[in-house]
C-alpha positions as CSV (number, residue, x, y, z in Angstrom):
1,X,-26.3,7.3,-2.7
2,X,-25.4,5.9,0.7
3,X,-22.7,7.2,3.1
4,X,-19.1,6.9,1.9
5,X,-18.1,5.7,5.4
6,X,-20.6,4.1,7.8
7,X,-19.4,2.7,11.1
8,X,-21.8,1.5,13.7
9,X,-21.3,0.5,17.3
10,X,-17.5,0.1,17.1
11,X,-15.9,-1.4,20.2
12,X,-12.2,-2.1,20.8
13,X,-10.8,-3.2,24.1
14,X,-7.2,-3.7,25.2
15,X,-7.2,-5.9,28.3
16,X,-9.6,-4.1,30.7
17,X,-9.5,-0.8,28.8
18,X,-12.3,0.0,26.3
19,X,-10.3,2.3,23.9
20,X,-13.4,2.7,21.7
21,X,-16.8,2.2,23.2
22,X,-19.7,2.2,20.9
23,X,-18.7,4.7,18.2
24,X,-21.1,5.3,15.3
25,X,-20.3,7.7,12.5
26,X,-21.3,8.4,8.9
27,X,-19.3,10.5,6.5
28,X,-20.8,11.6,3.2
29,X,-19.0,12.2,-0.1
30,X,-17.0,15.5,-0.1
31,X,-17.6,16.1,3.6
32,X,-14.8,17.4,5.9
33,X,-14.8,15.8,9.3
34,X,-12.5,16.0,12.3
35,X,-12.3,13.5,15.1
36,X,-10.9,15.3,18.2
37,X,-10.4,14.6,21.9
38,X,-7.6,14.5,24.5
39,X,-4.9,11.8,24.4
40,X,-6.4,8.4,25.0
41,X,-9.9,9.4,23.8
42,X,-9.8,6.7,21.1
43,X,-9.1,8.7,17.9
44,X,-6.2,6.7,16.4
45,X,-7.8,3.4,17.4
46,X,-11.0,4.4,15.6
47,X,-9.0,5.4,12.5
48,X,-7.1,2.0,12.5
49,X,-10.4,0.1,12.6
50,X,-11.7,2.3,9.7
51,X,-8.5,1.4,7.8
52,X,-8.9,-2.3,8.6
53,X,-5.5,-2.3,10.3
54,X,-7.1,-3.7,13.5
55,X,-10.4,-5.5,13.7
56,X,-13.2,-4.3,15.9
57,X,-14.4,-6.5,18.8
58,X,-17.9,-5.4,18.1
59,X,-19.6,-3.2,15.4
60,X,-19.4,-2.8,11.7
61,X,-17.4,-0.7,9.2
62,X,-18.6,-0.1,5.6
63,X,-16.5,1.9,3.1
64,X,-18.3,2.8,-0.1
65,X,-20.7,-0.1,0.7
66,X,-17.9,-2.7,1.3
67,X,-17.9,-4.3,4.7
68,X,-14.6,-4.8,6.7
69,X,-12.8,-7.1,7.0
70,X,-14.5,-9.3,4.4
71,X,-14.1,-6.9,1.5
72,X,-11.2,-4.9,2.7
73,X,-9.3,-5.1,-0.6
74,X,-12.3,-3.5,-2.5
75,X,-12.9,-1.0,0.3
76,X,-9.3,0.3,0.3
77,X,-9.7,1.3,-3.4
78,X,-11.8,4.2,-2.1
79,X,-9.6,5.3,0.8
80,X,-6.2,6.9,1.2
81,X,-4.3,7.3,4.4
82,X,-1.6,9.8,5.4
83,X,0.3,10.4,8.6
84,X,3.6,12.0,9.4
85,X,4.9,8.9,11.1
86,X,4.4,6.6,8.1
87,X,7.8,5.6,6.6
88,X,8.9,6.2,3.0
89,X,11.5,4.0,1.2
90,X,14.5,6.1,2.1
91,X,16.8,4.9,-0.7
92,X,14.4,5.7,-3.5
93,X,13.9,9.1,-5.1
94,X,10.5,10.7,-4.6
95,X,9.3,9.9,-8.1
96,X,10.5,6.3,-7.8
97,X,8.8,5.9,-4.5
98,X,5.5,7.4,-5.8
99,X,5.7,5.2,-8.9
100,X,6.2,2.2,-6.6
101,X,3.1,3.0,-4.6
102,X,1.1,3.8,-7.8
103,X,1.9,0.3,-9.0
104,X,0.8,-1.2,-5.7
105,X,-2.5,0.7,-5.9
106,X,-3.0,-0.7,-9.5
107,X,-3.3,2.8,-10.9
108,X,-4.1,2.7,-14.7
109,X,-1.4,5.1,-15.8
110,X,1.2,5.3,-12.9
111,X,3.5,7.8,-14.6
112,X,0.7,10.3,-15.3
113,X,-0.7,9.8,-11.8
114,X,2.7,10.6,-10.3
115,X,3.1,13.7,-12.4
116,X,-0.4,14.9,-11.6
117,X,0.0,14.7,-7.8
118,X,3.4,16.2,-7.9
119,X,2.0,19.2,-9.7
120,X,-1.1,19.5,-7.5
121,X,1.0,19.5,-4.3
122,X,3.7,21.8,-5.8
123,X,6.6,19.4,-5.1
124,X,8.2,19.3,-8.5
125,X,11.5,20.4,-6.9
126,X,11.5,17.1,-4.9
127,X,11.3,14.8,-7.9
128,X,14.9,13.6,-7.8
129,X,15.5,13.9,-4.0
130,X,16.1,10.8,-2.0
131,X,13.4,10.2,0.5
132,X,16.0,9.9,3.3
133,X,16.9,13.5,2.7
134,X,13.4,14.9,3.0
135,X,12.5,17.3,5.8
136,X,9.4,16.5,8.0
137,X,7.3,18.9,6.0
138,X,8.5,17.5,2.7
139,X,7.7,13.9,4.0
140,X,4.2,15.0,4.9
141,X,3.6,16.4,1.4
142,X,5.0,13.3,-0.3
143,X,2.9,11.2,2.1
144,X,-0.2,13.1,1.0
145,X,0.8,12.6,-2.7
146,X,1.2,8.9,-2.0
147,X,-2.2,8.7,-0.4
148,X,-4.0,10.5,-3.3
149,X,-2.3,8.7,-6.3
150,X,-5.3,6.5,-6.8
151,X,-7.9,9.3,-6.4
152,X,-9.5,7.9,-3.3
153,X,-13.0,9.1,-2.4
154,X,-12.0,9.4,1.3
155,X,-8.7,10.7,2.6
156,X,-7.9,9.7,6.2
157,X,-5.3,11.9,7.9
158,X,-3.8,11.3,11.4
159,X,-2.4,14.6,12.7
160,X,-1.5,15.8,9.2
161,X,0.5,18.9,10.4
162,X,1.9,17.7,13.7
163,X,5.4,19.1,14.4
164,X,5.5,21.1,11.2
165,X,6.6,24.8,11.0
166,X,3.6,27.1,10.7
167,X,4.3,28.0,7.0
168,X,4.5,24.4,6.0
169,X,1.4,23.5,8.0
170,X,-0.5,26.3,6.2
171,X,0.7,24.9,2.9
172,X,-0.4,21.3,3.8
173,X,-3.9,22.6,4.9
174,X,-4.2,24.6,1.7
175,X,-3.4,21.6,-0.5
176,X,-5.9,19.4,1.4
177,X,-8.6,22.0,0.9
178,X,-7.8,22.1,-2.8
179,X,-8.0,18.3,-3.0
180,X,-11.4,18.4,-1.4
181,X,-12.7,21.2,-3.6
182,X,-11.3,19.9,-6.9
183,X,-12.0,16.2,-6.6
184,X,-14.9,16.2,-4.0
185,X,-12.6,14.0,-1.8
186,X,-14.0,13.5,1.7
187,X,-11.5,14.4,4.5
188,X,-11.5,12.6,7.8
189,X,-8.7,13.8,10.1
190,X,-7.5,13.8,13.7
191,X,-5.7,16.9,15.1
192,X,-4.8,18.5,18.4
193,X,-4.7,21.9,16.6
194,X,-8.2,23.3,17.1
195,X,-7.6,26.3,14.9
196,X,-6.7,23.8,12.1
197,X,-9.9,21.9,12.7
198,X,-11.9,25.1,12.6
199,X,-10.2,26.2,9.4
200,X,-10.2,22.8,7.5
201,X,-13.3,21.0,8.6
202,X,-17.1,21.7,8.7
203,X,-18.0,19.0,11.2
204,X,-16.4,17.8,14.5
205,X,-16.8,14.5,16.3
206,X,-15.6,14.9,19.9
207,X,-14.5,11.8,21.7
208,X,-14.1,11.2,25.4
209,X,-13.0,7.9,26.8
210,X,-13.9,6.1,23.5
211,X,-17.4,7.6,23.2
212,X,-18.8,10.4,21.1
213,X,-19.9,13.3,23.4
214,X,-20.6,15.8,20.6
215,X,-21.1,15.9,16.9
216,X,-21.7,19.1,14.9
217,X,-20.1,22.2,13.5
218,X,-17.0,23.6,15.4
219,X,-19.0,26.7,16.5
220,X,-22.1,24.7,17.6
221,X,-20.0,22.3,19.6
222,X,-18.1,25.1,21.4
223,X,-21.3,27.0,22.2
224,X,-23.0,23.8,23.5
225,X,-20.1,23.3,25.8
226,X,-20.3,26.9,27.1
227,X,-17.1,28.1,25.4
228,X,-16.3,30.8,22.8
229,X,-14.1,28.6,20.7
230,X,-13.4,24.9,20.0
231,X,-9.9,25.5,21.4
232,X,-11.3,26.6,24.7
233,X,-13.5,23.5,24.9
234,X,-10.6,21.2,23.9
235,X,-8.4,22.7,26.7
236,X,-11.1,22.3,29.3
237,X,-11.7,18.7,28.2
238,X,-8.0,18.0,28.3
239,X,-7.7,19.5,31.8
240,X,-10.7,17.3,32.9
241,X,-9.0,14.2,31.4
242,X,-5.7,14.9,33.3
243,X,-7.6,15.4,36.5
244,X,-9.4,12.0,36.1
245,X,-6.1,10.3,35.4
246,X,-4.5,11.6,38.6
């Protein structure tokens, strides 16, 4: 079986800035991978190219064997995307919104799929709540439910616990780990919280100025950079980035 995600030589430029500069990455089924780096390293741009939201200037993206953009419709059947900044239909109840997204995803039994993700994410108490009245933590959980309705093989998450209270962030990470364990769903996430990365992922891809500078386990990458933890390495890299920008 080939890689679930295979990107080779991705390049994306905005005017004179190469936001992504030759990124290649393979993610296997069930793998937990984090893309990290300081602001401006190219993380979100890379994710958007993986999702087919923007097209690469150079390079290739294959999801479950389907090339982008030619077979994006088929590729997206294998992928789910969640981010705290994605909007929900405010005037719908949570169950109504999830049913709407299940229909869009052409889920075979939308009602059963909605009930299942609600139970898995322990948000039964939110069923009849209007989306406009959800807290940021509740929106994040509903967003993950939305992204997993069609049982994607790869779940892409952009800062999944950003701005959440610690107890809610812990709950989100716990649910993501369960989804990975129970359904063998691969996780690909970005995060500025290195303790979250060390807890939730087994492999880290470190970006600097749109290029991969390290790829390995959190402990191995930290040690290779001469630091005791991934957080120390990240802080040193962020400080270096700020100095270059001045």
